[in-house]
N, C-alpha and C positions, 0 to 999 in steps of 0.2 A: 209310179215308175221311178226308177233310180235316175238320179241326175246324170247328164251327159258328161259333166265333169267327174273326175275321180280324185279323191284325196290322196296324197302321196305322204305316207308316213314310213319310218324306218323299221317298223314292226306290224304285224297282223293281230298280235294278241296283247292283252292288258292284264292288269291286276284289278281284281274287284271282289266284292262280297256276293255269294251265291246263296240263294235259299232253295233247297230241293224238297223240303218238306215243311209243313207248318208246326211250330212247336215253341219251346223255350229259346232263350238267346243263343244256346249252344248250336242251334241249326244255322247260324251265320257262319258260312265257310269262306275262309280266304282262298282265293284262287288266283294263279298267276298265267292261267291258260285261257282265258276268256276271249272270245273273238271280239275285236274292235268292231262296233256296229257301223253299218253303212247308211248314210243319209240318203233320203229321196229329194226330189227337186225342191220341195218346200221346207226342208229341214236343214239343220246345221249340226257339225260335228264339233263338240266342246271338249277341250282338254280341262279336266276338272281340277280345281285346286283346293276347293272346300266344299264340304256338304253339310247342311243343317239336319239335325236329328230332331224329329217330332214324335211325340207320344203316339200319333196314329201309325207310325212305322212299326212300333212294337204290336199295336193291335192287329195289323195286318200279317205281321210275321208269326203270331201266335194262332192265326186263323179265326180270331174272334172279331170279325168285321164284316160289314154287309157287302162291300165290294172287295172280292179277293182276285188277285192275279192268277194266271195260269202259272203252274209249276214247271220247271224251275224258274225264278226270277231273281233280278237284281233290285234291291230295295231303294227307296228314296225318291223324292220329287224336288227338292230343294238343294241346288247347288250354284256355286259361282266358278266362273273359269274364262277361258279365252276361246274364241271362235277360231278353229283351225281350218275349217271347210265350210263354206255356205253353198247350198244347192242352187241350181240355175234359176229358180223362181223365187229366191229369197231376196227382199228388197229393204227390210227394215234394219238388218244388222249386216256387218261385214267381217271378213276375216281379219283377225288381229284384235277384234273389239272385245272388252271385258263385259260379260252378261251374267245375269242371275236367272234361273229358271223359277217359274211358279206353276206348279201343277203338271201333270202329264209329261214328265220325262220319259219318252218312249221306251228307252232301253234301260232305265233305272239310273240313279245318281251315285250309288256307293261304288264307284269305279274310276278309273284313270281317264276314261273318255265315255262320253254319252251323246245320244242323239235326241234332238228336240225340235219340234215344230217351231219355227221361228215366231209364230204368233204367241207363244207361251214363254217369251223372253222379255227381260227388263234390261235396257242398256245401263251399264254403270259408268259413272265418271272415269276419266283417265286415271290410272294409278290407284283406283279405289281398292281397299282392303278386301281381299277375297273372303275373308272370315266374315266380315260384316255382310258382304254380298250373299253368303250362304245363309244369312239370318233374315233375308228379306221375303223370300216367297210365301210359304204358309203363314208365318206370323202376321205380315202386314196386310195381306189381302184378307185373312180372317178378321183381324182387327178393323179394318175399314168397314167391312160388310157387317160385322156385329154391331159397330157403334153407329154408323150412319144409315145403312141400308135397312137394316132390321130394327135397330134401336132408335133411329130417328132423333139422335141427340142434337140438341140446340144450346146455345150459349146460357140459357136460364136454368138448365138442369144441373142437378148434383148427380154425377156418375160415380159410382162404386166399382172399382176393379177388383174383384174377389179373386185374387191370385195374381198380383201385378208385377211380381219380380221375374217371370219368365219371359220368353220371347214375345209371345202374343199380348201379354199384359203391358209390357213396356211399349209395344207398338200403339195400343190403345191409348195410353197415357200421352204419347207424342201426338197423336192425331187429336185428341181432345183438347190439350193445351193449345194446339195450333188455331183452334176456333174459339179460344177464350171460355172453355167449358170448365167448371168447377170439378176437380177430380180428387177422390180419395182412393186409397189403395189398402191392400193387405199383403202380406208376406208371412212366411212361416219361420223366419229365423232373423237374428239381428243383422246379419249380413245382408239378407234380402231386402230388410226395411231400408237399409243404408242405400242399397242399389236403387230402389224406388224413388228414394229422396233425391238421388243424383238427377233424376229426370225432371225434377221441379216440382214434385207432389209434396205438399207440406204435411198433410195429415195422413199417416200411414199407420195401420193397425196390425198386431201380431195375431194372426188368425188361429194360432195354437193357444192362446192365453184364454182362460175362463173369463167370460163377461166381455169379451171384444165387441160383440154386438151392441150391447148397451153403451159402449163409449162411441161407436158410429152414429147411434141414434142421438145421443147427446150433442156430438158435433154438428149434426143437422138440425139442431133446435127442436128435435122430437119429431120432425116431419119424416124422416127416413130418406134414402136415395131415390131419385126420379127413375134411374136406370142402373141396373146392375149387370156388368159383364161377368159371367160366372165360368170359372175354369175347371171346377170340380163339382158338378151339380149332384152327383151321387152322395155327396157328403153335406153340401151347402143349401140345396134348394129350398128346403122347408124354412129354414131361417132367413133365407132371401125374401120369401113371400111375407115373413113376419115384419121384415125391416122396410119393406117397399113403402114408399109414398103412395097416396091415392092416385090411381090411373098409371101407376109405375109398370115398368117393363123389366123382365129378366130375359137376358139373351145368353142362351147355353152355348159355350164354345167347347168345353170339355166335360167328358162323363166317363167313369170307368165301372159303371154297374147300376143296378136299379136303386130306387129311393121310394119311400112312402111319403106322400104329402097330403095335407089337408086342403081340399079345393076351396073350403070355406074362406080360407085366407085370400083367395083371389076374388071371391064373389063380393065381399064386404068392400074391397077397394077398387073393383073393376080393373084389376090389373091383368097381364097377360105374360105369357111364357113362350118364347120362340127358340128355335135352334138354328145354327149355322152349319152348313155343309157345303164346302168349296166344291165337292164333286158334282153337285146339282146346280151350281151357279151358272147362269146364262153367260155365253161368251161375250156379249155386249157389255155386260156389267164388268167382266174381267178387262175388257178393252178400256173402258172408263177408269177403272181402279188403276190399271197400269200406268196411264198417263199421270194421274195424280201422284202415285208413288214415285215415278221417275223424276218428276219435277222436285218432290220433297226430299229425294236423296241428292239431287244436284244442288239445291238450295240450302240444304243442311238442316232443315228443320224435322226431317227424319233422319235418325241416327241409330241404326241397330246397335243393340248392346250384345256382346259375345260373352258368354259364360264359360263353361267347362270345355276344354279342348281335348281331343283324343286323336291319335293316329287312325288311319282307315283299318289298319290291322287290329285295332282295339274296339272295333264295332260292337262285339259282344259285351264288353264292360259297359260300353256307352248305353246300350239297351237296357242293362240292368239298373244302371244309375239313374236314367231319366224317369223311371218309374218309382224307384225307392229313395230318391234324394229327400233330404229333410228340408228343402227350400231352395227353389230355383233362384239363379242370379243371372239372368240374360239367357242368350240362346246357346244351346249345345251344339258344337260343330265337330266334325271330323276332318282332319287336315290329310289330304291325299298327296 
């Protein structure tokens, strides 16, 4: 049911991005007549300031994803903004508070306003940069789940972040370093390598260079990484299995297609491969992660790195660039 309170705004329509059919980036339509969504009693209405762009946004838009929304829809689940209205049953956030969403933005995030169940919000410190807030949701929850829940990372491990310069990769680096874990990273450009090094990662390798895996093996003393967080498994999974230490783990965060692997590489080392999917993560896990991430943001040991910035009106270009970039450098965001 709708809240007994009613939000008072100067208009009933908003600007946003609407997808009416699945397809290429040109199906992202900029509209200025979208109705401002109405929150229910357990929901909040947020004035959106910035939106995080994720590769999964492009998979959904193209129709190549297991969970597809009903058309038409507004894309996006990662946003940061200000609560302008809180439903009658909302207790954890208040009007005027800065928040970031993680998953399940009911009305879609690529718009001037959105509605979110208050349980899917992270409170941001006062005056927190909205661009950084938009980089929190999917990257940090994915990173924590991949590294700790699935990867069981511990201080004695050597962790390789295979694709460390993007939003998830940098989040993994920050979580790992906070626990005293040895972290190596890869990136696809000189700029990406520099960006990873700014996170405190001393050994960073260019994954576009021939023979880079041999350099990683040498850096580990020939043992190989204990845990690999993999951002592009359709390209790298077989070489991951070749590099892994005995009883090592590969946690798949990203994949853009099929790959052929040799299972014998897993048998000889008794290694394992697992995937991460936030859409199937239990609510209790989200609640626990939310507490840790909120604390990390407030204390400063989690610090989202913002990469390319686009206006909301340039969502089409952002969707092209996030797939075809030559090397990520932090989280891509849309400024609303």
